[in-house]
BALOBA-1460 file (C-alpha; in Angstrom, 3 decimals):
// residues 123
<rec num="1" residu="m" x="-8.343" y="43.571" z="-33.452"/>
<rec num="2" residu="p" x="-10.498" y="43.153" z="-30.309"/>
<rec num="3" residu="t" x="-9.028" y="44.321" z="-27.042"/>
<rec num="4" residu="c" x="-9.938" y="43.876" z="-23.414"/>
<rec num="5" residu="s" x="-8.842" y="46.459" z="-20.867"/>
<rec num="6" residu="a" x="-8.110" y="45.726" z="-17.229"/>
<rec num="7" residu="s" x="-6.443" y="47.747" z="-14.518"/>
<rec num="8" residu="c" x="-3.219" y="47.295" z="-12.595"/>
<rec num="9" residu="r" x="-0.950" y="49.502" z="-10.485"/>
<rec num="10" residu="t" x="1.943" y="49.431" z="-12.947"/>
<rec num="11" residu="t" x="2.045" y="48.520" z="-16.608"/>
<rec num="12" residu="r" x="4.943" y="46.114" z="-16.038"/>
<rec num="13" residu="r" x="3.061" y="44.219" z="-13.347"/>
<rec num="14" residu="a" x="-0.102" y="44.379" z="-15.434"/>
<rec num="15" residu="a" x="1.475" y="42.269" z="-18.109"/>
<rec num="16" residu="v" x="2.578" y="39.539" z="-15.695"/>
<rec num="17" residu="g" x="-0.774" y="37.682" z="-15.504"/>
<rec num="18" residu="p" x="-1.352" y="37.191" z="-19.244"/>
<rec num="19" residu="a" x="2.320" y="36.659" z="-19.994"/>
<rec num="20" residu="l" x="2.383" y="34.007" z="-17.285"/>
<rec num="21" residu="l" x="-0.710" y="32.366" z="-18.740"/>
<rec num="22" residu="e" x="0.356" y="32.159" z="-22.319"/>
<rec num="23" residu="q" x="4.141" y="32.548" z="-22.033"/>
<rec num="24" residu="l" x="3.867" y="35.710" z="-24.083"/>
<rec num="25" residu="p" x="6.046" y="38.750" z="-23.608"/>
<rec num="26" residu="p" x="4.193" y="42.049" z="-23.390"/>
<rec num="27" residu="d" x="4.095" y="43.894" z="-26.715"/>
<rec num="28" residu="g" x="5.580" y="46.865" z="-24.899"/>
<rec num="29" residu="s" x="4.239" y="49.759" z="-22.928"/>
<rec num="30" residu="g" x="2.379" y="52.492" z="-24.749"/>
<rec num="31" residu="g" x="1.722" y="55.294" z="-22.301"/>
<rec num="32" residu="h" x="-0.621" y="54.158" z="-19.582"/>
<rec num="33" residu="f" x="-1.451" y="50.840" z="-21.302"/>
<rec num="34" residu="a" x="0.566" y="47.623" z="-21.333"/>
<rec num="35" residu="p" x="-0.671" y="45.618" z="-24.326"/>
<rec num="36" residu="v" x="-0.257" y="41.839" z="-24.201"/>
<rec num="37" residu="r" x="-0.959" y="40.127" z="-27.501"/>
<rec num="38" residu="v" x="-2.625" y="36.771" z="-26.875"/>
<rec num="39" residu="n" x="-2.993" y="35.776" z="-30.533"/>
<rec num="40" residu="d" x="-3.676" y="37.325" z="-33.950"/>
<rec num="41" residu="q" x="-7.210" y="38.273" z="-32.931"/>
<rec num="42" residu="l" x="-6.863" y="39.327" z="-29.278"/>
<rec num="43" residu="t" x="-4.789" y="41.819" z="-27.326"/>
<rec num="44" residu="l" x="-5.285" y="42.488" z="-23.622"/>
<rec num="45" residu="d" x="-4.611" y="46.134" z="-22.747"/>
<rec num="46" residu="f" x="-3.784" y="46.722" z="-19.092"/>
<rec num="47" residu="m" x="-4.179" y="50.256" z="-17.788"/>
<rec num="48" residu="t" x="-2.084" y="51.745" z="-15.008"/>
<rec num="49" residu="v" x="-4.067" y="52.960" z="-11.998"/>
<rec num="50" residu="g" x="-2.989" y="54.600" z="-8.777"/>
<rec num="51" residu="a" x="-2.003" y="52.766" z="-5.632"/>
<rec num="52" residu="t" x="-5.569" y="52.804" z="-4.301"/>
<rec num="53" residu="g" x="-7.055" y="51.129" z="-7.402"/>
<rec num="54" residu="a" x="-10.722" y="50.527" z="-6.537"/>
<rec num="55" residu="a" x="-10.952" y="53.760" z="-4.540"/>
<rec num="56" residu="e" x="-10.292" y="55.596" z="-7.790"/>
<rec num="57" residu="g" x="-13.273" y="53.967" z="-9.472"/>
<rec num="58" residu="t" x="-11.425" y="51.058" z="-11.084"/>
<rec num="59" residu="e" x="-12.288" y="47.439" z="-10.512"/>
<rec num="60" residu="g" x="-10.705" y="44.116" z="-11.233"/>
<rec num="61" residu="h" x="-11.893" y="41.898" z="-14.051"/>
<rec num="62" residu="h" x="-12.401" y="38.166" z="-14.466"/>
<rec num="63" residu="l" x="-10.357" y="36.924" z="-17.423"/>
<rec num="64" residu="a" x="-10.965" y="33.272" z="-18.376"/>
<rec num="65" residu="f" x="-8.838" y="31.095" z="-20.639"/>
<rec num="66" residu="d" x="-9.789" y="27.673" z="-22.034"/>
<rec num="67" residu="v" x="-6.529" y="25.823" z="-22.701"/>
<rec num="68" residu="d" x="-5.365" y="22.371" z="-23.744"/>
<rec num="69" residu="p" x="-4.001" y="20.013" z="-21.046"/>
<rec num="70" residu="e" x="-0.348" y="20.661" z="-21.939"/>
<rec num="71" residu="t" x="-0.784" y="24.419" z="-21.634"/>
<rec num="72" residu="f" x="-2.629" y="23.965" z="-18.329"/>
<rec num="73" residu="d" x="0.272" y="21.902" z="-16.979"/>
<rec num="74" residu="a" x="2.759" y="24.552" z="-18.115"/>
<rec num="75" residu="i" x="0.760" y="27.342" z="-16.451"/>
<rec num="76" residu="l" x="0.405" y="25.347" z="-13.236"/>
<rec num="77" residu="g" x="4.151" y="24.706" z="-13.264"/>
<rec num="78" residu="r" x="4.903" y="28.415" z="-13.680"/>
<rec num="79" residu="l" x="2.533" y="29.300" z="-10.837"/>
<rec num="80" residu="h" x="4.348" y="26.782" z="-8.601"/>
<rec num="81" residu="t" x="7.781" y="28.053" z="-9.653"/>
<rec num="82" residu="l" x="6.839" y="31.676" z="-9.001"/>
<rec num="83" residu="g" x="4.996" y="30.931" z="-5.758"/>
<rec num="84" residu="v" x="1.735" y="32.392" z="-7.051"/>
<rec num="85" residu="p" x="-1.247" y="31.198" z="-4.977"/>
<rec num="86" residu="y" x="-4.077" y="29.545" z="-6.926"/>
<rec num="87" residu="g" x="-7.302" y="27.713" z="-6.171"/>
<rec num="88" residu="n" x="-10.352" y="26.062" z="-7.675"/>
<rec num="89" residu="d" x="-12.902" y="28.639" z="-6.514"/>
<rec num="90" residu="p" x="-13.110" y="32.366" z="-7.307"/>
<rec num="91" residu="s" x="-13.866" y="33.076" z="-3.654"/>
<rec num="92" residu="a" x="-10.781" y="31.055" z="-2.601"/>
<rec num="93" residu="p" x="-8.161" y="31.603" z="-5.307"/>
<rec num="94" residu="d" x="-5.455" y="30.435" z="-2.908"/>
<rec num="95" residu="n" x="-6.686" y="27.014" z="-1.727"/>
<rec num="96" residu="g" x="-4.172" y="25.133" z="-3.927"/>
<rec num="97" residu="r" x="-6.817" y="22.978" z="-5.627"/>
<rec num="98" residu="v" x="-7.435" y="22.420" z="-9.366"/>
<rec num="99" residu="d" x="-10.674" y="20.380" z="-9.270"/>
<rec num="100" residu="h" x="-12.880" y="22.881" z="-11.103"/>
<rec num="101" residu="p" x="-16.684" y="22.562" z="-10.949"/>
<rec num="102" residu="l" x="-17.140" y="23.148" z="-14.708"/>
<rec num="103" residu="c" x="-14.304" y="21.123" z="-16.245"/>
<rec num="104" residu="a" x="-11.801" y="18.385" z="-15.494"/>
<rec num="105" residu="r" x="-9.148" y="20.802" z="-14.218"/>
<rec num="106" residu="g" x="-9.204" y="24.504" z="-13.587"/>
<rec num="107" residu="l" x="-7.779" y="27.177" z="-11.367"/>
<rec num="108" residu="y" x="-8.044" y="30.831" z="-10.455"/>
<rec num="109" residu="f" x="-5.345" y="33.261" z="-9.405"/>
<rec num="110" residu="a" x="-5.521" y="36.967" z="-8.650"/>
<rec num="111" residu="d" x="-3.213" y="39.925" z="-9.096"/>
<rec num="112" residu="e" x="-2.769" y="42.738" z="-6.591"/>
<rec num="113" residu="t" x="-5.303" y="44.998" z="-8.320"/>
<rec num="114" residu="g" x="-8.118" y="42.482" z="-8.145"/>
<rec num="115" residu="n" x="-8.009" y="40.996" z="-11.633"/>
<rec num="116" residu="l" x="-8.986" y="37.332" z="-11.368"/>
<rec num="117" residu="y" x="-7.541" y="34.928" z="-13.932"/>
<rec num="118" residu="e" x="-9.284" y="31.613" z="-14.611"/>
<rec num="119" residu="v" x="-7.610" y="28.779" z="-16.521"/>
<rec num="120" residu="m" x="-9.676" y="25.742" z="-17.534"/>
<rec num="121" residu="s" x="-8.741" y="22.487" z="-19.252"/>
<rec num="122" residu="p" x="-11.059" y="19.734" z="-20.517"/>
<rec num="123" residu="r" x="-8.708" y="16.961" z="-19.319"/>
């Protein structure tokens, strides 16, 4: 099964981004990784890093998800409910816009470690 690793300060917080995106609970914490199973073929493994993150040689990642319109609406609703800033540009992931340059609707949001999540919908 393919995996993608990204960093975060705590494994619990690491799982928040993907779980928010796909409404999936983390598969559990295994040591310094927090695996989040996206589907039968993909698991995102988030690694715990220290409080200084990038100073320790880690960097955030850009994780993009192409979703159907209903899923996009659900994600946008959860971002609103949780007060998570989002935007339509990776350099301004907090401008509150969803008019994406590459698709009908899209948004970016970031976590505290610098991982940038992108969600795109064709309609």
